[in-house]
PADREN-235700 format. One record per atom (N, C-alpha, C, O): atom name; x, z, y. Coordinates in pm, whole numbers, padded with zeros to 5 digits, always signed. Example, Ala and Ser with C-alpha at 12.3 -4.5 7.8 and 13.67 -1.06 7.14 Angstrom:
> N|+01319|+00780|-00569;
> CA|+01230|+00780|-00450;
> C|+01320|+00780|-00330;
> O|+01424|+00846|-00332;
> N|+01285|+00708|-00225;
> CA|+01367|+00714|-00106;
> C|+01290|+00787|+00003;
> O|+01341|+00804|+00114;
% end
This chain:
> N|-00360|+02020|-00454;
> CA|-00304|+01898|-00396;
> C|-00367|+01775|-00461;
> O|-00375|+01768|-00584;
> N|-00410|+01682|-00381;
> CA|-00472|+01561|-00432;
> C|-00368|+01477|-00507;
> O|-00250|+01475|-00471;
> N|-00413|+01409|-00612;
> CA|-00322|+01331|-00694;
> C|-00323|+01185|-00651;
> O|-00401|+01104|-00701;
> N|-00236|+01152|-00555;
> CA|-00225|+01014|-00509;
> C|-00165|+00924|-00618;
> O|-00178|+00802|-00612;
> N|-00101|+00984|-00717;
> CA|-00025|+00908|-00814;
> C|-00097|+00888|-00947;
> O|-00040|+00833|-01040;
> N|-00221|+00930|-00956;
> CA|-00297|+00905|-01078;
> C|-00307|+00754|-01099;
> O|-00348|+00682|-01007;
> N|-00270|+00703|-01217;
> CA|-00275|+00558|-01240;
> C|-00410|+00499|-01205;
> O|-00514|+00551|-01244;
> N|-00407|+00389|-01131;
> CA|-00529|+00322|-01089;
> C|-00578|+00364|-00951;
> O|-00677|+00310|-00903;
> N|-00510|+00459|-00888;
> CA|-00552|+00507|-00756;
> C|-00514|+00407|-00647;
> O|-00411|+00340|-00656;
> N|-00600|+00398|-00544;
> CA|-00572|+00312|-00428;
> C|-00553|+00400|-00305;
> O|-00639|+00481|-00272;
> N|-00439|+00383|-00237;
> CA|-00408|+00462|-00118;
> C|-00373|+00367|-00004;
> O|-00295|+00274|-00020;
> N|-00434|+00393|+00113;
> CA|-00411|+00312|+00233;
> C|-00344|+00402|+00337;
> O|-00403|+00501|+00380;
> N|-00223|+00367|+00379;
> CA|-00145|+00448|+00473;
> C|-00135|+00372|+00603;
> O|-00089|+00258|+00605;
> N|-00177|+00434|+00713;
> CA|-00178|+00364|+00840;
> C|-00119|+00450|+00951;
> O|-00134|+00572|+00951;
> N|-00052|+00384|+01045;
> CA|+00008|+00455|+01158;
> C|+00108|+00366|+01229;
> O|+00152|+00265|+01173;
> N|+00144|+00402|+01350;
> CA|+00235|+00318|+01428;
> C|+00377|+00323|+01372;
> O|+00409|+00407|+01288;
> N|+00460|+00232|+01418;
> CA|+00598|+00224|+01374;
> C|+00670|+00356|+01397;
> O|+00663|+00414|+01506;
> N|+00739|+00404|+01294;
> CA|+00816|+00527|+01307;
> C|+00736|+00654|+01286;
> O|+00789|+00763|+01304;
> N|+00608|+00642|+01249;
> CA|+00525|+00763|+01237;
> C|+00538|+00831|+01101;
> O|+00491|+00943|+01085;
> N|+00602|+00766|+01005;
> CA|+00624|+00831|+00877;
> C|+00560|+00766|+00756;
> O|+00562|+00823|+00648;
> N|+00504|+00646|+00773;
> CA|+00435|+00578|+00661;
> C|+00529|+00555|+00544;
> O|+00499|+00592|+00430;
> N|+00643|+00493|+00572;
> CA|+00736|+00458|+00464;
> C|+00799|+00583|+00403;
> O|+00833|+00585|+00285;
> N|+00816|+00687|+00484;
> CA|+00872|+00813|+00432;
> C|+00780|+00872|+00326;
> O|+00825|+00912|+00219;
> N|+00650|+00877|+00357;
> CA|+00554|+00931|+00262;
> C|+00544|+00840|+00139;
> O|+00538|+00888|+00026;
> N|+00541|+00708|+00162;
> CA|+00532|+00615|+00050;
> C|+00651|+00632|-00044;
> O|+00634|+00639|-00166;
> N|+00772|+00640|+00013;
> CA|+00892|+00655|-00071;
> C|+00888|+00787|-00147;
> O|+00931|+00793|-00263;
> N|+00837|+00893|-00084;
> CA|+00826|+01023|-00151;
> C|+00731|+01014|-00270;
> O|+00761|+01067|-00377;
> N|+00618|+00948|-00250;
> CA|+00522|+00932|-00359;
> C|+00578|+00845|-00471;
> O|+00558|+00874|-00589;
> N|+00649|+00740|-00434;
> CA|+00707|+00651|-00535;
> C|+00809|+00724|-00620;
> O|+00818|+00701|-00741;
> N|+00887|+00811|-00557;
> CA|+00988|+00887|-00633;
> C|+00922|+00978|-00736;
> O|+00977|+01001|-00844;
> N|+00804|+01030|-00703;
> CA|+00736|+01123|-00793;
> C|+00656|+01051|-00901;
> O|+00621|+01111|-01003;
> N|+00628|+00925|-00881;
> CA|+00546|+00851|-00975;
> C|+00619|+00828|-01107;
> O|+00741|+00813|-01111;
> N|+00542|+00826|-01215;
> CA|+00599|+00798|-01347;
> C|+00583|+00651|-01386;
> O|+00634|+00608|-01489;
> N|+00512|+00576|-01303;
> CA|+00490|+00435|-01332;
> C|+00607|+00349|-01284;
> O|+00691|+00394|-01206;
> N|+00610|+00227|-01333;
> CA|+00704|+00128|-01280;
> C|+00635|+00059|-01162;
> O|+00513|+00052|-01157;
> N|+00715|+00009|-01067;
> CA|+00657|-00040|-00942;
> C|+00712|-00176|-00901;
> O|+00831|-00204|-00915;
> N|+00622|-00259|-00849;
> CA|+00658|-00379|-00774;
> C|+00639|-00345|-00627;
> O|+00532|-00299|-00587;
> N|+00743|-00368|-00548;
> CA|+00737|-00335|-00405;
> C|+00750|-00465|-00324;
> O|+00849|-00537|-00337;
> N|+00651|-00493|-00241;
> CA|+00659|-00604|-00147;
> C|+00713|-00546|-00017;
> O|+00645|-00468|+00050;
> N|+00835|-00584|+00018;
> CA|+00909|-00518|+00127;
> C|+00951|-00622|+00232;
> O|+01067|-00663|+00235;
> N|+00858|-00665|+00318;
> CA|+00890|-00772|+00414;
> C|+00998|-00735|+00516;
> O|+01068|-00822|+00567;
> N|+01011|-00604|+00547;
> CA|+01099|-00563|+00657;
> C|+01231|-00501|+00610;
> O|+01308|-00453|+00692;
> N|+01256|-00502|+00479;
> CA|+01377|-00438|+00425;
> C|+01390|-00296|+00479;
> O|+01491|-00259|+00539;
> N|+01287|-00217|+00459;
> CA|+01280|-00081|+00513;
> C|+01386|+00010|+00451;
> O|+01409|+00006|+00331;
> N|+01449|+00093|+00535;
> CA|+01554|+00184|+00489;
> C|+01503|+00284|+00385;
> O|+01572|+00316|+00289;
> N|+01380|+00333|+00405;
> CA|+01325|+00432|+00311;
> C|+01302|+00370|+00174;
> O|+01323|+00435|+00072;
> N|+01260|+00244|+00172;
> CA|+01244|+00174|+00045;
> C|+01381|+00147|-00016;
> O|+01397|+00157|-00138;
> N|+01478|+00112|+00066;
> CA|+01614|+00089|+00016;
> C|+01672|+00214|-00050;
> O|+01754|+00204|-00141;
> N|+01628|+00334|-00002;
> CA|+01681|+00459|-00059;
> C|+01640|+00476|-00206;
> O|+01701|+00556|-00278;
> N|+01538|+00403|-00250;
> CA|+01496|+00408|-00390;
> C|+01589|+00327|-00480;
> O|+01580|+00334|-00602;
> N|+01677|+00249|-00416;
> CA|+01770|+00161|-00489;
> C|+01696|+00065|-00583;
> O|+01725|+00060|-00703;
> N|+01602|-00011|-00528;
> CA|+01527|-00102|-00614;
> C|+01611|-00224|-00654;
> O|+01705|-00262|-00586;
> N|+01574|-00282|-00767;
> CA|+01630|-00411|-00805;
> C|+01559|-00516|-00721;
> O|+01436|-00519|-00716;
> N|+01634|-00602|-00654;
> CA|+01574|-00698|-00563;
> C|+01560|-00834|-00630;
> O|+01659|-00895|-00671;
> N|+01438|-00881|-00640;
> CA|+01412|-01013|-00697;
> C|+01451|-01122|-00599;
> O|+01439|-01105|-00478;
> N|+01498|-01234|-00652;
> CA|+01528|-01349|-00568;
> C|+01411|-01448|-00566;
> O|+01398|-01527|-00474;
> N|+01328|-01441|-00669;
> CA|+01213|-01531|-00679;
> C|+01087|-01451|-00712;
> O|+01092|-01350|-00781;
> N|+00975|-01500|-00660;
> CA|+00847|-01436|-00689;
> C|+00792|-01491|-00820;
> O|+00707|-01580|-00821;
> N|+00843|-01437|-00930;
> CA|+00800|-01480|-01062;
> C|+00781|-01358|-01150;
> O|+00866|-01269|-01153;
> N|+00669|-01353|-01223;
> CA|+00639|-01238|-01307;
> C|+00745|-01220|-01416;
> O|+00777|-01106|-01451;
> N|+00800|-01329|-01470;
> CA|+00900|-01316|-01576;
> C|+01028|-01251|-01524;
> O|+01095|-01180|-01599;
> N|+01061|-01274|-01398;
> CA|+01178|-01210|-01337;
> C|+01153|-01060|-01319;
> O|+01241|-00978|-01341;
> N|+01030|-01027|-01278;
> CA|+00992|-00887|-01263;
> C|+01000|-00815|-01397;
> O|+01055|-00706|-01407;
> N|+00946|-00878|-01501;
> CA|+00948|-00817|-01634;
> C|+01091|-00797|-01684;
> O|+01122|-00695|-01745;
> N|+01178|-00894|-01658;
> CA|+01318|-00883|-01701;
> C|+01385|-00763|-01635;
> O|+01463|-00693|-01699;
> N|+01355|-00740|-01507;
> CA|+01414|-00625|-01436;
> C|+01360|-00494|-01491;
> O|+01436|-00398|-01508;
> N|+01230|-00487|-01519;
> CA|+01172|-00367|-01579;
> C|+01232|-00341|-01717;
> O|+01260|-00227|-01753;
> N|+01252|-00449|-01793;
> CA|+01307|-00436|-01928;
> C|+01451|-00382|-01923;
> O|+01495|-00314|-02016;
> N|+01522|-00412|-01816;
> CA|+01659|-00361|-01798;
> C|+01659|-00213|-01759;
> O|+01765|-00150|-01755;
> N|+01542|-00159|-01731;
> CA|+01532|-00016|-01700;
> C|+01513|+00017|-01554;
> O|+01514|+00135|-01517;
> N|+01495|-00083|-01469;
> CA|+01471|-00057|-01327;
> C|+01325|-00014|-01307;
> O|+01233|-00087|-01343;
> N|+01306|+00104|-01250;
> CA|+01171|+00154|-01225;
> C|+01110|+00085|-01103;
> O|+00990|+00056|-01101;
> N|+01193|+00060|-01004;
> CA|+01148|-00003|-00879;
> C|+01208|-00143|-00870;
> O|+01330|-00160|-00882;
> N|+01123|-00241|-00848;
> CA|+01167|-00378|-00829;
> C|+01102|-00429|-00701;
> O|+00980|-00420|-00686;
> N|+01182|-00480|-00610;
> CA|+01126|-00522|-00481;
> C|+01152|-00670|-00456;
> O|+01243|-00730|-00513;
> N|+01070|-00725|-00371;
> CA|+01088|-00863|-00326;
> C|+01067|-00864|-00175;
> O|+00971|-00806|-00124;
> N|+01158|-00931|-00104;
> CA|+01143|-00950|+00040;
> C|+01112|-01098|+00063;
> O|+01201|-01182|+00053;
> N|+00986|-01130|+00095;
> CA|+00951|-01271|+00115;
> C|+01031|-01332|+00229;
> O|+01060|-01265|+00328;
> N|+01066|-01459|+00214;
> CA|+01136|-01530|+00320;
> C|+01042|-01551|+00437;
> O|+00920|-01544|+00423;
> N|+01100|-01577|+00554;
> CA|+01020|-01593|+00675;
> C|+00916|-01705|+00660;
> O|+00808|-01696|+00717;
> N|+00950|-01808|+00585;
> CA|+00857|-01921|+00569;
> C|+00750|-01897|+00463;
> O|+00656|-01976|+00450;
> N|+00764|-01787|+00388;
> CA|+00666|-01757|+00283;
> C|+00533|-01715|+00345;
> O|+00528|-01624|+00428;
> N|+00427|-01780|+00304;
> CA|+00295|-01749|+00359;
> C|+00220|-01646|+00277;
> O|+00260|-01615|+00165;
> N|+00110|-01594|+00332;
> CA|+00032|-01492|+00260;
> C|-00024|-01541|+00128;
> O|-00038|-01462|+00035;
> N|-00057|-01672|+00118;
> CA|-00110|-01724|-00008;
> C|-00008|-01715|-00120;
> O|-00042|-01680|-00233;
> N|+00118|-01746|-00089;
> CA|+00223|-01741|-00191;
> C|+00245|-01599|-00242;
> O|+00262|-01578|-00362;
> N|+00245|-01501|-00151;
> CA|+00261|-01362|-00192;
> C|+00142|-01319|-00276;
> O|+00157|-01251|-00378;
> N|+00022|-01359|-00233;
> CA|-00098|-01321|-00307;
> C|-00099|-01386|-00446;
> O|-00144|-01323|-00542;
> N|-00050|-01509|-00458;
> CA|-00042|-01575|-00588;
> C|+00052|-01499|-00681;
> O|+00027|-01489|-00801;
> N|+00161|-01446|-00626;
> CA|+00255|-01367|-00706;
> C|+00189|-01238|-00755;
> O|+00205|-01199|-00870;
> N|+00115|-01173|-00666;
> CA|+00042|-01051|-00705;
> C|-00058|-01083|-00816;
> O|-00073|-01006|-00910;
> N|-00128|-01197|-00804;
> CA|-00224|-01238|-00906;
> C|-00154|-01263|-01040;
> O|-00205|-01224|-01145;
> N|-00038|-01329|-01036;
> CA|+00038|-01355|-01158;
> C|+00078|-01223|-01226;
> O|+00070|-01211|-01348;
> N|+00121|-01125|-01146;
> CA|+00159|-00995|-01201;
> C|+00037|-00922|-01256;
> O|+00044|-00859|-01362;
> N|-00074|-00930|-01184;
> CA|-00199|-00867|-01230;
> C|-00241|-00922|-01365;
> O|-00284|-00847|-01453;
> N|-00227|-01054|-01383;
> CA|-00270|-01118|-01507;
> C|-00170|-01096|-01621;
> O|-00204|-01116|-01738;
> N|-00047|-01056|-01587;
> CA|+00059|-01043|-01688;
> C|+00082|-00901|-01737;
> O|+00124|-00881|-01851;
> N|+00055|-00799|-01652;
> CA|+00094|-00663|-01684;
> C|-00020|-00564|-01663;
> O|-00116|-00591|-01590;
> N|-00007|-00448|-01729;
> CA|-00094|-00334|-01707;
> C|-00007|-00212|-01680;
> O|+00115|-00215|-01702;
> N|-00068|-00106|-01634;
> CA|-00001|+00023|-01615;
> C|+00127|+00010|-01532;
> O|+00237|+00038|-01579;
> N|+00109|-00035|-01407;
> CA|+00220|-00040|-01312;
> C|+00163|-00022|-01172;
> O|+00041|-00020|-01154;
> N|+00250|-00009|-01074;
> CA|+00204|+00008|-00937;
> C|+00253|-00104|-00847;
> O|+00359|-00163|-00870;
> N|+00175|-00132|-00744;
> CA|+00215|-00228|-00640;
> C|+00213|-00154|-00507;
> O|+00113|-00092|-00470;
> N|+00325|-00161|-00436;
> CA|+00329|-00105|-00301;
> C|+00362|-00217|-00203;
> O|+00461|-00289|-00221;
> N|+00280|-00233|-00102;
> CA|+00302|-00333|+00002;
> C|+00336|-00260|+00131;
> O|+00254|-00187|+00185;
> N|+00458|-00281|+00180;
> CA|+00505|-00203|+00294;
> C|+00439|-00243|+00425;
> O|+00429|-00160|+00515;
> N|+00394|-00366|+00439;
> CA|+00319|-00404|+00559;
> C|+00205|-00495|+00514;
> O|+00223|-00615|+00493;
> N|+00088|-00435|+00501;
> CA|-00024|-00499|+00433;
> C|-00074|-00625|+00503;
> O|-00120|-00718|+00437;
> N|-00066|-00629|+00636;
> CA|-00124|-00746|+00702;
> C|-00041|-00872|+00681;
> O|-00087|-00982|+00711;
> N|+00082|-00859|+00629;
> CA|+00163|-00976|+00597;
> C|+00101|-01059|+00484;
> O|+00125|-01179|+00475;
> N|+00020|-00995|+00399;
> CA|-00035|-01071|+00287;
> C|-00184|-01099|+00305;
> O|-00254|-01130|+00209;
> N|-00231|-01087|+00428;
> CA|-00368|-01125|+00458;
> C|-00368|-01258|+00534;
> O|-00280|-01285|+00615;
> N|-00468|-01337|+00506;
> CA|-00482|-01464|+00576;
> C|-00604|-01455|+00667;
> O|-00718|-01457|+00620;
> N|-00579|-01446|+00796;
> CA|-00688|-01431|+00894;
> C|-00777|-01311|+00861;
> O|-00899|-01316|+00877;
> N|-00713|-01203|+00815;
> CA|-00788|-01080|+00788;
> C|-00860|-01078|+00655;
> O|-00939|-00988|+00629;
> N|-00833|-01177|+00569;
> CA|-00901|-01184|+00440;
> C|-00806|-01152|+00325;
> O|-00690|-01194|+00326;
> N|-00854|-01078|+00228;
> CA|-00776|-01050|+00108;
> C|-00791|-01166|+00012;
> O|-00902|-01212|-00014;
> N|-00678|-01214|-00042;
> CA|-00679|-01324|-00137;
> C|-00719|-01278|-00276;
> O|-00743|-01159|-00297;
> N|-00727|-01372|-00372;
> CA|-00773|-01338|-00507;
> C|-00682|-01239|-00579;
> O|-00731|-01158|-00659;
> N|-00551|-01244|-00554;
> CA|-00461|-01150|-00622;
> C|-00483|-01007|-00578;
> O|-00494|-00917|-00661;
> N|-00490|-00987|-00447;
> CA|-00514|-00854|-00393;
> C|-00654|-00805|-00430;
> O|-00673|-00688|-00464;
> N|-00751|-00895|-00423;
> CA|-00889|-00859|-00458;
> C|-00899|-00813|-00603;
> O|-00963|-00712|-00632;
> N|-00837|-00888|-00694;
> CA|-00840|-00850|-00836;
> C|-00771|-00716|-00858;
> O|-00820|-00632|-00934;
> N|-00659|-00696|-00791;
> CA|-00584|-00571|-00807;
> C|-00666|-00451|-00760;
> O|-00665|-00346|-00824;
> N|-00735|-00467|-00648;
> CA|-00810|-00356|-00590;
> C|-00939|-00326|-00665;
> O|-00993|-00216|-00652;
> N|-00989|-00420|-00741;
> CA|-01116|-00398|-00812;
> C|-01092|-00381|-00961;
> O|-01098|-00269|-01013;
> N|-01066|-00490|-01030;
> CA|-01049|-00485|-01176;
> C|-00922|-00411|-01218;
> O|-00911|-00367|-01332;
> N|-00828|-00397|-01127;
> CA|-00702|-00331|-01161;
> C|-00715|-00185|-01199;
> O|-00628|-00131|-01267;
> N|-00821|-00121|-01156;
> CA|-00840|+00021|-01189;
> C|-00839|+00045|-01340;
> O|-00772|+00136|-01389;
> N|-00913|-00036|-01412;
> CA|-00925|-00017|-01557;
> C|-00794|-00047|-01630;
> O|-00773|-00001|-01742;
> N|-00707|-00125|-01566;
> CA|-00576|-00156|-01626;
> C|-00467|-00061|-01577;
> O|-00348|-00084|-01601;
> N|-00507|+00046|-01508;
> CA|-00414|+00147|-01455;
> C|-00311|+00085|-01360;
> O|-00194|+00122|-01361;
> N|-00359|-00010|-01279;
> CA|-00272|-00068|-01177;
> C|-00293|+00011|-01048;
> O|-00398|+00001|-00984;
> N|-00193|+00088|-01011;
> CA|-00199|+00171|-00891;
> C|-00162|+00085|-00770;
> O|-00078|-00004|-00781;
> N|-00225|+00114|-00656;
> CA|-00196|+00034|-00537;
> C|-00176|+00125|-00416;
> O|-00255|+00216|-00392;
> N|-00069|+00098|-00341;
> CA|-00049|+00161|-00210;
> C|-00019|+00051|-00110;
> O|+00063|-00037|-00135;
> N|-00086|+00058|+00003;
> CA|-00061|-00038|+00110;
> C|-00044|+00036|+00240;
> O|-00120|+00129|+00270;
> N|+00055|-00005|+00320;
> CA|+00079|+00058|+00449;
> C|+00068|-00047|+00559;
> O|+00100|-00164|+00538;
> N|+00023|-00005|+00676;
> CA|+00018|-00097|+00789;
> C|+00013|-00021|+00920;
> O|-00039|+00091|+00927;
> N|+00068|-00082|+01023;
> CA|+00054|-00024|+01158;
> C|-00067|-00085|+01230;
> O|-00104|-00038|+01337;
> N|-00127|-00189|+01171;
> CA|-00239|-00256|+01236;
> C|-00358|-00271|+01143;
> O|-00383|-00381|+01093;
> N|-00433|-00163|+01118;
> CA|-00549|-00175|+01029;
> C|-00655|-00271|+01079;
> O|-00735|-00321|+00999;
> N|-00659|-00299|+01211;
> CA|-00758|-00394|+01263;
> C|-00732|-00535|+01210;
> O|-00822|-00619|+01210;
> N|-00608|-00562|+01165;
> CA|-00574|-00694|+01112;
> C|-00599|-00705|+00962;
> O|-00588|-00814|+00905;
> N|-00632|-00592|+00898;
> CA|-00645|-00590|+00754;
> C|-00793|-00597|+00715;
> O|-00879|-00539|+00783;
> N|-00822|-00666|+00608;
> CA|-00959|-00683|+00562;
> C|-01029|-00549|+00540;
> O|-00971|-00457|+00483;
> N|-01152|-00538|+00586;
> CA|-01231|-00417|+00562;
> C|-01249|-00393|+00413;
> O|-01256|-00279|+00368;
> N|-01256|-00500|+00336;
> CA|-01268|-00487|+00192;
> C|-01151|-00405|+00136;
> O|-01170|-00317|+00052;
> N|-01031|-00435|+00185;
> CA|-00912|-00365|+00137;
> C|-00920|-00216|+00169;
> O|-00885|-00132|+00086;
> N|-00967|-00184|+00288;
> CA|-00973|-00044|+00330;
> C|-01083|+00030|+00256;
> O|-01065|+00145|+00214;
> N|-01197|-00034|+00238;
> CA|-01309|+00035|+00174;
> C|-01286|+00054|+00025;
> O|-01352|+00138|-00037;
> N|-01197|-00021|-00035;
> CA|-01164|-00001|-00176;
> C|-01070|+00117|-00198;
> O|-01046|+00157|-00312;
> N|-01016|+00174|-00089;
> CA|-00920|+00284|-00102;
> C|-00988|+00412|-00150;
> O|-01100|+00443|-00109;
> N|-00919|+00485|-00236;
> CA|-00963|+00619|-00272;
> C|-00922|+00718|-00164;
> O|-00992|+00816|-00137;
> N|-00807|+00691|-00102;
> CA|-00753|+00779|+00002;
> C|-00705|+00696|+00121;
> O|-00647|+00589|+00104;
> N|-00730|+00747|+00240;
> CA|-00676|+00688|+00362;
> C|-00592|+00794|+00431;
> O|-00642|+00901|+00464;
> N|-00465|+00763|+00452;
> CA|-00375|+00855|+00523;
> C|-00350|+00798|+00662;
> O|-00294|+00689|+00675;
> N|-00391|+00871|+00764;
> CA|-00377|+00822|+00901;
> C|-00273|+00903|+00977;
> O|-00289|+01023|+00997;
> N|-00166|+00835|+01018;
> CA|-00070|+00893|+01111;
> C|-00115|+00856|+01252;
> O|-00226|+00808|+01271;
> N|-00029|+00878|+01347;
> CA|-00062|+00838|+01485;
> C|-00082|+00687|+01493;
> O|+00002|+00610|+01446;
> N|-00193|+00645|+01552;
> CA|-00220|+00504|+01576;
> C|-00218|+00479|+01726;
> O|-00277|+00555|+01803;
> N|-00151|+00372|+01767;
> CA|-00131|+00348|+01909;
> C|-00252|+00286|+01978;
> O|-00277|+00313|+02096;
> N|-00329|+00203|+01908;
> CA|-00434|+00124|+01971;
> C|-00574|+00171|+01932;
> O|-00599|+00207|+01817;
> N|-00663|+00170|+02030;
> CA|-00802|+00212|+02006;
> C|-00869|+00133|+01895;
> O|-00939|+00190|+01811;
> N|-00847|+00000|+01893;
> CA|-00918|-00082|+01794;
> C|-00872|-00051|+01652;
> O|-00949|-00070|+01557;
> N|-00748|-00004|+01637;
> CA|-00701|+00034|+01503;
> C|-00766|+00165|+01459;
> O|-00803|+00180|+01342;
> N|-00778|+00260|+01551;
> CA|-00845|+00386|+01517;
> C|-00993|+00362|+01487;
> O|-01051|+00424|+01398;
> N|-01054|+00271|+01565;
> CA|-01196|+00241|+01544;
> C|-01219|+00176|+01408;
> O|-01322|+00198|+01345;
> N|-01123|+00095|+01362;
> CA|-01138|+00031|+01231;
> C|-01145|+00136|+01120;
> O|-01226|+00125|+01028;
> N|-01058|+00238|+01130;
> CA|-01060|+00345|+01030;
> C|-01188|+00427|+01042;
> O|-01245|+00469|+00941;
> N|-01234|+00451|+01164;
> CA|-01358|+00524|+01186;
> C|-01478|+00448|+01127;
> O|-01570|+00509|+01073;
> N|-01477|+00313|+01139;
> CA|-01585|+00231|+01083;
> C|-01603|+00259|+00934;
> O|-01715|+00262|+00883;
> N|-01492|+00279|+00866;
> CA|-01496|+00298|+00721;
> C|-01532|+00440|+00684;
> O|-01614|+00463|+00595;
> N|-01471|+00536|+00752;
> CA|-01487|+00676|+00711;
> C|-01605|+00745|+00777;
> O|-01664|+00836|+00718;
> N|-01640|+00704|+00898;
> CA|-01746|+00772|+00972;
> C|-01703|+00908|+01024;
> O|-01787|+00986|+01069;
> N|-01573|+00937|+01017;
> CA|-01522|+01067|+01060;
> C|-01466|+01056|+01202;
> O|-01371|+00981|+01225;
> N|-01524|+01130|+01297;
> CA|-01486|+01115|+01438;
> C|-01341|+01152|+01465;
> O|-01279|+01100|+01557;
> N|-01286|+01243|+01382;
> CA|-01145|+01280|+01401;
> C|-01052|+01160|+01385;
> O|-00941|+01160|+01438;
> N|-01097|+01058|+01312;
> CA|-01015|+00939|+01292;
> C|-00995|+00861|+01422;
> O|-00904|+00779|+01432;
> N|-01080|+00888|+01521;
> CA|-01066|+00820|+01649;
> C|-00954|+00881|+01734;
> O|-00909|+00820|+01831;
> N|-00911|+00999|+01698;
> CA|-00809|+01069|+01776;
> C|-00675|+01066|+01703;
> O|-00671|+01056|+01581;
> N|-00566|+01074|+01778;
> CA|-00435|+01085|+01716;
> C|-00418|+01225|+01660;
> O|-00459|+01322|+01723;
> N|-00359|+01237|+01540;
> CA|-00328|+01371|+01490;
> C|-00237|+01444|+01589;
> O|-00159|+01379|+01659;
> N|-00245|+01577|+01596;
> CA|-00173|+01651|+01698;
> C|-00022|+01658|+01679;
> O|+00051|+01693|+01773;
> N|+00028|+01626|+01558;
> CA|+00173|+01631|+01535;
> C|+00217|+01499|+01473;
> O|+00142|+01438|+01397;
> N|+00337|+01455|+01506;
> CA|+00382|+01321|+01467;
> C|+00377|+01299|+01316;
> O|+00337|+01192|+01271;
> N|+00416|+01400|+01237;
> CA|+00419|+01380|+01094;
> C|+00305|+01452|+01022;
> O|+00314|+01482|+00903;
> N|+00200|+01480|+01095;
> CA|+00079|+01531|+01032;
> C|-00004|+01411|+00990;
> O|+00006|+01304|+01051;
> N|-00085|+01428|+00888;
> CA|-00168|+01316|+00848;
> C|-00298|+01362|+00786;
> O|-00311|+01473|+00732;
> N|-00394|+01272|+00795;
> CA|-00524|+01295|+00736;
> C|-00533|+01220|+00605;
> O|-00470|+01116|+00589;
> N|-00610|+01270|+00512;
> CA|-00650|+01184|+00402;
> C|-00801|+01200|+00381;
> O|-00860|+01304|+00409;
> N|-00858|+01095|+00333;
> CA|-01003|+01091|+00316;
> C|-01032|+01038|+00177;
> O|-00992|+00927|+00142;
> N|-01100|+01116|+00098;
> CA|-01136|+01074|-00036;
> C|-01276|+01013|-00029;
> O|-01375|+01084|-00014;
> N|-01281|+00882|-00041;
> CA|-01407|+00811|-00023;
> C|-01511|+00856|-00125;
> O|-01628|+00872|-00091;
> N|-01470|+00876|-00249;
> CA|-01565|+00905|-00357;
> C|-01641|+01035|-00334;
> O|-01760|+01042|-00364;
> N|-01575|+01137|-00282;
> CA|-01640|+01267|-00267;
> C|-01667|+01304|-00122;
> O|-01724|+01410|-00094;
> N|-01626|+01219|-00029;
> CA|-01641|+01247|+00114;
> C|-01578|+01381|+00150;
> O|-01631|+01456|+00232;
> N|-01467|+01408|+00089;
> CA|-01393|+01532|+00113;
> C|-01283|+01505|+00215;
> O|-01196|+01421|+00192;
> N|-01287|+01575|+00327;
> CA|-01193|+01548|+00437;
> C|-01103|+01667|+00460;
> O|-01150|+01780|+00469;
> N|-00972|+01642|+00469;
> CA|-00876|+01749|+00488;
> C|-00772|+01712|+00593;
> O|-00753|+01595|+00625;
> N|-00707|+01812|+00644;
> CA|-00595|+01790|+00737;
> C|-00482|+01881|+00693;
> O|-00504|+01999|+00668;
> N|-00362|+01827|+00683;
> CA|-00250|+01912|+00644;
> C|-00119|+01855|+00692;
> O|-00111|+01737|+00727;
> N|-00015|+01938|+00694;
> CA|+00119|+01896|+00731;
> C|+00206|+01904|+00607;
> O|+00230|+02013|+00556;
> N|+00255|+01789|+00556;
> CA|+00337|+01793|+00434;
> C|+00472|+01859|+00458;
> O|+00553|+01870|+00366;
% end
């Protein structure tokens, strides 16, 4: 079994609403030994099942205080008026303040500005590896997410995707024709290890 939870690993989970992205993410988070910051724009039920401490402000000192109290999972739900730059600035502040933790973004395109990854996300996806900063990002619309973000992934998990352009975006990165097709079962998924070009299909 591939180790999605090795510190510093980047995992990109994609699929339409209800296909199982948050279920798999929550399962992986439960198994992880790291502490986690969760960006949860939609107040997802699966994320709520982790019983995270919910931050009221996007401040690294507030996050640290919650971790110090013993909370493994700390989440923030940005307000409707919060823009992608503000969320990215918070991620950058956390990146510069801490090591050996994980960031999970439940809907990745919320923190992109016109399809571009900001400095916080960029630093996390590149330099964060050496600081054991693990990253998981999920989205139903990979066509809206920066190619840089996808190509930095160690693993891509593809559930059913509704739109051709979203499947084509994943195919652009992997070069695997199966990515153009929907998996045959709703909760089946693919993963692709970019480093070794090792492709598998399985039902968890």
